[in-house]
Every structure is written in structure tokens, then in C-alpha cells.
N, C-alpha and C positions, 0 to 999 in steps of 0.2 A: 667744680667751683666750691671753694671752702664755704662752710656754713658759719654764719656769724653767731656770736654768743646769744643775741636776743632771739635768734630764729631756731635754736636747737631744742626742738620739742621731741620728747621720747616717750613712747608707749611701751610699758612693760606688760607682757601678757603671760599669765599662767594657763597652760592648756588644760582642757577638761580631761579628767580620767575617763577611761573606757566605762561604759555602762556594764553592769553585771560583774563588777569587781569587788573582791573581798574588802578592799580598802575604801570603798565609797562611804559607808557608814552614814548615809544621808538620813535615814529614818531615826537612827540613834541620836544623831546631832540635833535633829528637829525637836526631840523631847526637851532639850534645854534651850530652844529658841535659836539654834545655830543653823547655818546652811551647809556647812561641810566640816570635816574633821580639823584641818589645820591650814595655815597660810603657807605660801611659797617662800620659805626661808631663803633659799638660794637667790631668788629674784630681789628680795628686799635687802639682802647683803650686797648683791651686785650694785643695787641702786646707791648704796652708801659709798661705793668706789667711784662713781661717776662724778664729773665736774659739778661744782655747786651751781654754776650758771646754766646747767641743763635743766629744762623744765620737765619733770617726771610725772607720769600718771600710771597707776597700776589698775589692770583689769584681771581679776581672778575668775576664770570661766567656771570654776567649781562652785562659785557662789551664785550661779544661775544668771550671771551678767552676760548679756549678748555682746558680741563683738561685731560692730557694723562697719560698712565701708567708710562711713564718715569718720569713725574713730581712727581708722588706719590712714585715710587720705589727709587727715588734719595734722599729721606729725611728720618729722623729718626722718625718724628712725623707729623701727619696732625691734624690741629685744625680747626673746623668749627662749624656752628650752624646757627640758623635763626628763621624766623617766619613760621607760618603754611603754607602760600602759597609757601614757599620754600621747603616744606617737601619732595616732590618726588625727587628733585635733591639732597637734603641732604641724603636721604636714598641711592641713587645711589652712592654717595661719600663714605658712610660707607661701602657699599658692595664692592666697588673697593678696598678700603683699606684692608678689610678682605681678599679679594682674593689675594692681593699682599703681605700680611703679614706685613703691616705697621700699627702701633698703631694709632688710631684715637680718638680724644677728642672732645666732643660736649658740647655746651652751648647755651645760648640764650633763648628767650621766649618759643619756642615750646618744646625743651627738658626739660626746667624748669617746664613747666605746665604739661607735660605728659612724664616723663622719662621712663615710662613703655613701650612706643612705640619704644624706641631706645635701646633695650637690646643687639643688635649686636655691639654697640659701646664699645670700650675698656674702655674709660673714659667718665664720664659725670660730668660736673660742674653744680650744681643745685643752683640757686640763684645768687646774685650779686658777680661777680668774684673777686672783690677786697678782699673779706673776706677769700677766700679759695684758691686763685691761688698759694700762697706761699706753701701751703700743697701739691698741685698737683705737683709743680715744684720739691719739695724735694723728693716726691715719685718717680717721673719719673727719677730723677738723681740717686736715689738709685737702679734703675733697675726694679722697679715695672712696670707692663705693663697692669694693669687694676685697676679700682677703681671708687668710687662715692664720690664726695666732695660736701657737702651741707652747704650752708651759712645760718646763722640765718637771719630770715626775717626782712627786713626794718631797719637793724642796721648799714649798711655801711655808713661811714663818707665820703661823696663825696668830701669834701675839701681835701682829700688825694688822689683822683683819678689823675693819671698822665696825662700830655698832650698827646693826641692821636698821633700815629705815622703817621702824615700827609705826611711825606716823602715817605711812601710806596705807595702813590697814584700817578696816572697820572691824573692831574687835568682836562686836556682837555676831558677826558672820561665822565665827569659828568656835568649835568646841574647846579648843586649846590653842595656846600660842607656843611656838617652839623656839628654842635657842640651841646653840651647839658649843660644847666644851672641848671636844677632841675630834680628831680625824684619824682613822686607821684602826686596825685590829691585829693583835699578835698571832692569831690562829690562822690555820691554812685550810679551812674547809673547802673541799674540791669544787663544790657547786656555787660558791659565793664569789661575787664580783667586787666586794669591798676592798680586798687586798690589792686587786688590780686597779682600783680607782683611787684609793687613798694610801696604800702601802701597809706594811706590817709593823712599822714603828709609830705608835700613836703619838701625834703632836697635839699639845694642849695649849689652851689660852692661859694667860696670866690671871691670877685671882682678881686683881684690880680691874682688869678688862671685863671679866665675866660679871662682876658685881655692877660695873657700869651699865651693862646691858639690862640687868634687873632694875637698876635705878631708873633707866629710861622707860621701861615698861611701867614701873610704879608711877613715875611722874606723868605719864600719859593717861593714868587712871585705870589701868588694867588690874584686875584682881581675879584670882582663880587658878586654873590648871595651866601649868607650864611644863612642856615636854622637852627634855634634853634629847635631841635627835641623834646623839652619838650612836654609832653602830655597836660600840661596846664601851660603855662609860668607864668600866674598870680595866680597859686595855692597858692603861698606865696607872696601876694601883697607887704608886707613890705620889703621883701628881694629884689624883682625886682625893686621897687621904689628906693631903696638904690643903686642898681647896675646901673640903666640906666643913671644917671648923669655922672658917670665915663665912660660909653660906649660912651656917646655923646662927652665928652672931648677927648676920644681916637680917635673917628672918625674925629673930627675937626683937631687934631694934625697930623693925617695921610692923610688928604685930602679926607676923605670919600671913602676909597677903597672898602667898602662892602655895600651892601644893604641887609636887613634882612627880613626874614619871620619866622613865628612860628605858633603854635597852642595855642588857649586860649578859655576859656569859654565865652559865650555871655555876661556875666555880665561885661566884659571889657567896654562895651558901657556906663556903669553907672559912670565910673571914668574918668572925663575930664582931670584931671592932668596926669593920666597914659597914656592916649591917646596922650597928648601933648609931653610927654617924648619919647614915641615910635616914633612919627613923627620926632622929632629932632634927634633921633638916626638913622633915615632912615630905619624904618620898612615900607615895602610897601605891604606886603601880609599876610593874616591870614587865617588859617583853624579853623572852629568852628563846634561844633556839635549842629545842630538844631533838628534833628531826626523826629519831627512831629509837625504840627501846632495845633494838638488837645490837649487841656489842660488836659482832663482825661487821655489820653495816657501818657503825660509827667509826671503826678503825679504817674501813675501806675509804670512807669519805674524808679521812684524816681529822675527824672531830674527836680525838682521843680524850680531850678534857672531860667529855661526858661519860667515859667508860670507867672513871675512877671513883664512882659514887653510886649510891642508890638515888635514882632520879626522883622518886617520890619523896624520900627523906630530905633531899636537897631543897625541893620546892617547899616542903612544909617548914623548913628552917626559915625560909624567906617570909612565909606567913607569920611565923612567930615574931618577926620584926615589924608586923603590921603592914606589910606590903603584899598586895595580891599579884598574881602572876598570870600573864597570857603567854602562849608559847607557840612555836612553829613546829609542824610535823610534816614529813615528806614520804610519799609512797612512790616506788618505782626504781629503787636502787638495784644495781646488778647483783648484789649479794642476796637479794630476796629469792631464794630458791623455792620457797613455798609460800602459802598465804601468810600475810602479816596482819590481817585485819583484826583477829582476836587479840593479839599481843598489843597492837597500837591502841585499840579501843580500851583495853584494860589499863594501859599506861595513862591515858587521858583521865580515866575514872579514878585510878589510884592517886594521881597527883591532885585531884579535885580542881583542875584548871578549867574554868568555864569557857573562856575564849581561846579555842585551839585553832590556829591557822593551819588547815590541812590542805596541802598542795601536792600536785604531781611533779615529780622531778623534772626540772627544766634546765637545759644547757644554755645558760645566758651567754651573751657575747663576751669574749675576752675573759673566759674563766678556764681554770685547769680542766674542768669537766668538758667544756666545749672542745678544747684542744685535743684531749685524749680521744673523744669520740670521733673527731675529724681524722686523727691518725689511724683509728681502727676502722674507718670507712663506714661509720654508723650514724653520721649526723645528717639530718634532713636539710634540704635546701630551701624549704618554704617556711622557716620558723617565724620570720617577722610578720608575714601575712597572717599566719594562724594565731600568733600571740596578740597582735594588735586588733584583730577582728573578734577574738573570743573573750577578752576581758583581762585575764591575768593567769598566774601559774595554776590556779584552781581548775581551769578548763583547757588551757593551751599548753600544758606540759607534755612530757614524753615526746619531745621533738627529735627522736632518734630511734633506731632499731633496738628494741628491748631484747634482753636475753630470756626473760620469762615471757610467756605468751601475753600479748597486750590485753587480751580480754580478761585474763586472770588479774592483772594489775588494776584495770578499771573496776572490776568487780570488788576487789579489796578496798579500793578507794571509795566506792559507792557505799559499802558496808560501814566503813569507819565514819563517813560523813553522816549517814542516816542515823547511826546509833548515837554518835556524839551529840548531834543536834536535835534529837527527839526532845519534846518538851520535858518529859519526866527526867531524862538523863541530864539535860542541861541544868534545869533548876535543882536537881539533886546535887550536882556539883556546886552550884551556888550556895545551897544550904550548908554543905560540908565546909566550904570556904568560910562562910559566915561564922561558923562555930570555931574554926581554927585561927582566924585572924586575931592577933594579940595587939589590939589598938589601944594605946594610952598615950596621951599627949597633954602637956601642961596647959596648952592654949585651946584644947579641943572645944570647950564650951563656948569660948568667945568666938571661935571660928564658926561654930554651928549657928549661933545667933546671927552673925554677919551674913551668912549664906542662906538664911532661912527663906527670904522672899523668892529667890531664884530657884532654890531646891523645891519649895512648895509648888511652884508652877511646873517644874519638871516632873514632880511626883504625880500631879493631877493628869499631866499628859501621858505619863506611863500607865496610869490606871485606865485611861481611855483606850490606849493601844492594847493593853492586856485583857480587857474585859469587853470592849465594844468592837474594836477593829478585828481582834483575833480572840473571840470568846473561848476557843478551845484552850487558850493559855491561862484562863482565869484561875483554874484550880491550882496548877503548879505555882503560879505567881503568888497567890495569896497565902499558900502554905509556906512559901519561902519568906514572905514578908513577916508573917506571924512568928516563924521560927527564929529569925534574927532578933526580933523584939524580945522574945522570951529568953533566948540563950546568950546573946551577945549584942545588946543594943548599940554599943559603940561602933560596931561594924556595919551599921545600917547603910551608911553612905556607899561603901564599897559594894555591898550586896545590891543596892538599888542601881548602881552604875552598871554592874554586870547584868542585872535584869534588863536594863535599858539597852545594852548591846544586842540583846536578843530581838529587839525590834528590827534590827538589820539582819542578824544572823539567821533568824527563823525563815524568812522568805528567801534569803540567799541560799541557804542550805537546801531548801526544796527545789530551787532552780538548779543547783548543782546535781541533785539526784536525777531530775528530769533529763538534764543534758547528758549525764553519763549513761543513763538507761538508753537514750537514743543512740549513743555511740556503740554500746554493747549490742543493741539490736542491729545496727549497721554491720558489725562484724559477723554476727550470726547469719545475716542475710547475704553475706559475701560482698558487701558494698565497700569494705575497707581495703585500700591498697596503700602500701607504704609510699609516701612521696619520694621524689627523686633524692638521691644522696649527693652530698657535696663530694668532689673528688678527694681521694685520700691524700693527706699531706703528712710528710715525715718531719716537716719543719716544726719545732717546738712551739712557735707562735702561730702556726697555721696561716701565715700570711698576714696576720693582723697583730700588730704590736700592742701589748697592754699599755694603757695610758692612765694618767691621773685624772681625777674628777674636778669638775667645776664646783665652786662652793655652793 
């Protein structure tokens, strides 16, 4: 029976991330009064595509909001989705909807990559939602209560994507608010699923469209950290260079209400003009994928853009633009014929990158790496169970038969994590970062005074964590604080932010070391056996066709 306009009540649910995940950052978020890192941009973008007469409500489980039976039973439709580390909670949401007889619609990267895992869902939107959401809405309003809606890969015109429903958010719950300028990345890293989800030809929003999103955030009263969630902001350099002057002018006109962060490939360091534009727009932080200091490994994973440079010098050039860097590193590549621990630990130290995401190589669904390992008969059959129960790539990687002994890889990983996240090493990198950051901004003093109340509260919380909750961190923390005040006081904000990250990274790294120690002990005791392998497939797609991602 069709649902009438007045009766169409929709609950949007963002599933909770796995506990013990690198990306949780709850403790660091709490320092600034937030409950989690960032809101579900995909869901609030989807919300903007739904009919205006649909009554929408958002529950973000990562802000510690409980989902009750009454929440689900009181609506006509539940819409949800997410990434692989959200899968256990996503499955629980589907099961609850099934039990209560409420239709549930899934989308997002995980259901898109592996729709076969979600057969209990009534509806699945596969691919970028803009292309097929109209078909879904029409079907639902006709009274249909199940279906699959698949978008053509990489064809969505993102210039037609509506402004996300930022009004559905409670801003104080989040450490940052996110926006998206582009989708896709031109590079072909073997382990990465981005090119399978979004394609290799980055598609960008129009300048007027992007500024309208910032206008909306500004009008709603938000001020502070805005993250461009692009997987490679500079994937289309021509487009981003055309956009940034308009962003600079917008910031100037509004008194610099936002400070920006993003993700970009390390070849950003080669473009002095682009770095100047990002500085003037007030970008202050960047995530980049370094992965390995070994050139043979970088070539093998087809990340050749990182072989054409000194990694440390490239990172330091970004520091000279006043932008601090966080980076990803991976242990477990086939080309690692001997220990990589010393070289990787040295690379992290040489770059002076405080926040290093150190993970175990993971063959994600629908990646070149997964397909190659399947063809070679090396891919485990229990990947999803281990990944979703363990947390993320930091503990659930190596889901394949390794060429180097598994114990040696785990030992290397344990050494790198323990060394990189010891208090002295971490705060030593923060101090070096504080001295290298070249921060000068015409509006810096005005911005400093405007943010003083919130920053002061965050600083007091940081002092409590570093001196009371973890008294063993007091010495390294206070030496770092005094060092930045003495040598480069304008970098104090970036230094304190990185110090704040350690509120999460310190206990998380200790958890990682304990977990890996237990696994090494299990191998030594003869308790480890390789899980069953998936059958060898000579099909290039290994039976699963790569798909595009939901917004």
C-alpha cells in the first residue's frame, strides 16, 4: 500500500564504529567538548536528496545516542549504511528493523562493495546515490518494500549534488564538520579501494556550489574546523587551483570563520603555488599516504608518485606552508624480504610526523590487491569476520598467506608502533614539528581571540589528561609546550592539537602492542593456523565486479 505524504517518517542512522579502532578518537574529541570526530556526511547528503515532504530524523550512534525499538517502530523507513568498521552495528540495525517489521534501506561503501553480505536488507542502493535515489523514492511511494538500485559507475555529475542537510546535526557533538569537493583519485595504488568506488577521473563540484555549502554552515552558526573529505583534494589540480582563490576571498569576506584540513597525495609538495593558495585559504592540516620508505615496495604497490622525491623533504615543504601532516604507513607487503621496522621508524622520525597511522596490509573488497591474491590462491575466506570483530586495519590486516613469515611481519609492526608512540618519541616529533611550522596569517590574532574561550577549555582538559589521568606523560608534554612558546609561539595551536591526539593514540597504541604480543605468543605456541583460503579464480574481477560508491 502506498505511503501517504503525511505519513512518510524516515529515520537516518549512522552505525557505530567498532571499538578499538584507530579512527575513534573519542578521547581526543572529548578534550574540545565533542563526542566524536566527524558527522556522517554521506547520510546528510542523502537526506538532501529525499523528498521535502518526508519527515527526517538523524541518529548518529557515534555520539553515544542509543537506538531504541521505539525509534525504529515509530517510522515508515530506516536508511543507513557505512564503512567496513561499522559493519557489526550496521548488521544489528538491519536485524532490529527486520524484527520490528520496518523496511530498511542500505547504501555506502561497504554495502556497495559487498552487497551480497547484506541480503537481509529490504533495499540496497549500490553506487552513487544521486543517480538512483529518485528510482528508490518512486518505488517506495508506490508501495514496494524491497529492491536493488544500482547506479552506473563513475557517471554522477557532482555539480548537481545538493547542499547536505547540516541542519540535522548538533554541531557541538563533533570535533570537525566535513564537506566534499571532489570524488576520485588519478593514482592506482594496489591496496586502495577509492578508484574502485569513485574512479580515476576526479569529478569536482562547481565553485558556486561549494561556497553555498560553506554559506549554509556559516548561516547555521558553525565556526571552526572544516575537513574536506576528498580522498585526494589535488587529484584534479586545475580544478582546485581555480577554486582556491574564491575560497580565499570567501574567507576574507567572512573574517576567516573556518580552518580547513584535507587529504592529498604527497606530490602536493612539488607545487609551491598550490601550497601558497592553501595557506592563504587557511588550510592547517593534511593527511597523506606514505605507506613505506622502501622504493621497491612503492613500485610494487604502484605508488610511484612517492618514489620521485625525498619523503622527509616533501613533508617539510608542507610544514613550510604552515600545514602539519598526518600520514599512513603499512607493514606486510610482499616485497618486504627482511625487517622493515628500523627503516619505517626512521622515516616517521625523519619526517617529524606525530600522527602516523600504522596499519597491517589488508586486502579490502574489490581492490586490485584482493583480486591478485585471489588469483594466487592466497586470500583468506574469513576476512569480514576478523575485520569486523577486531576493529580495523591496525589489528585485522594480513588477511592472506604472507610471503614473509607472519611472525616476522607482526614483530616488525609491533616494533614500529611501540617506538613511534612511546611518549618521548611522539612528543619529540611534536616539538620538531612546532619548530618547523611556518605559520603566518594576516588574521591570526583575530582568529586567536575569537577561539580563546573554547581553546582555553580544551587546554585545561588537555592538562588534566596529561598530568592527572596519565601522569607519566607530564614531562614530555610540558617540555613540548614550553618549547613551542619559546621557539615558535604561532605554532602553539597545531602543537596542542597534536598533543591532544595523543590522548587517543597513547592508550590505543598500548592496546595494539598487547594485541600483537598475544598473536606472536599464539604463533610461538603453535596455536596459529591459516584460515581456509578462497578458491583460486583466474577471473580478473574474481567474481565480484567493482562498483561505484554511494555519496
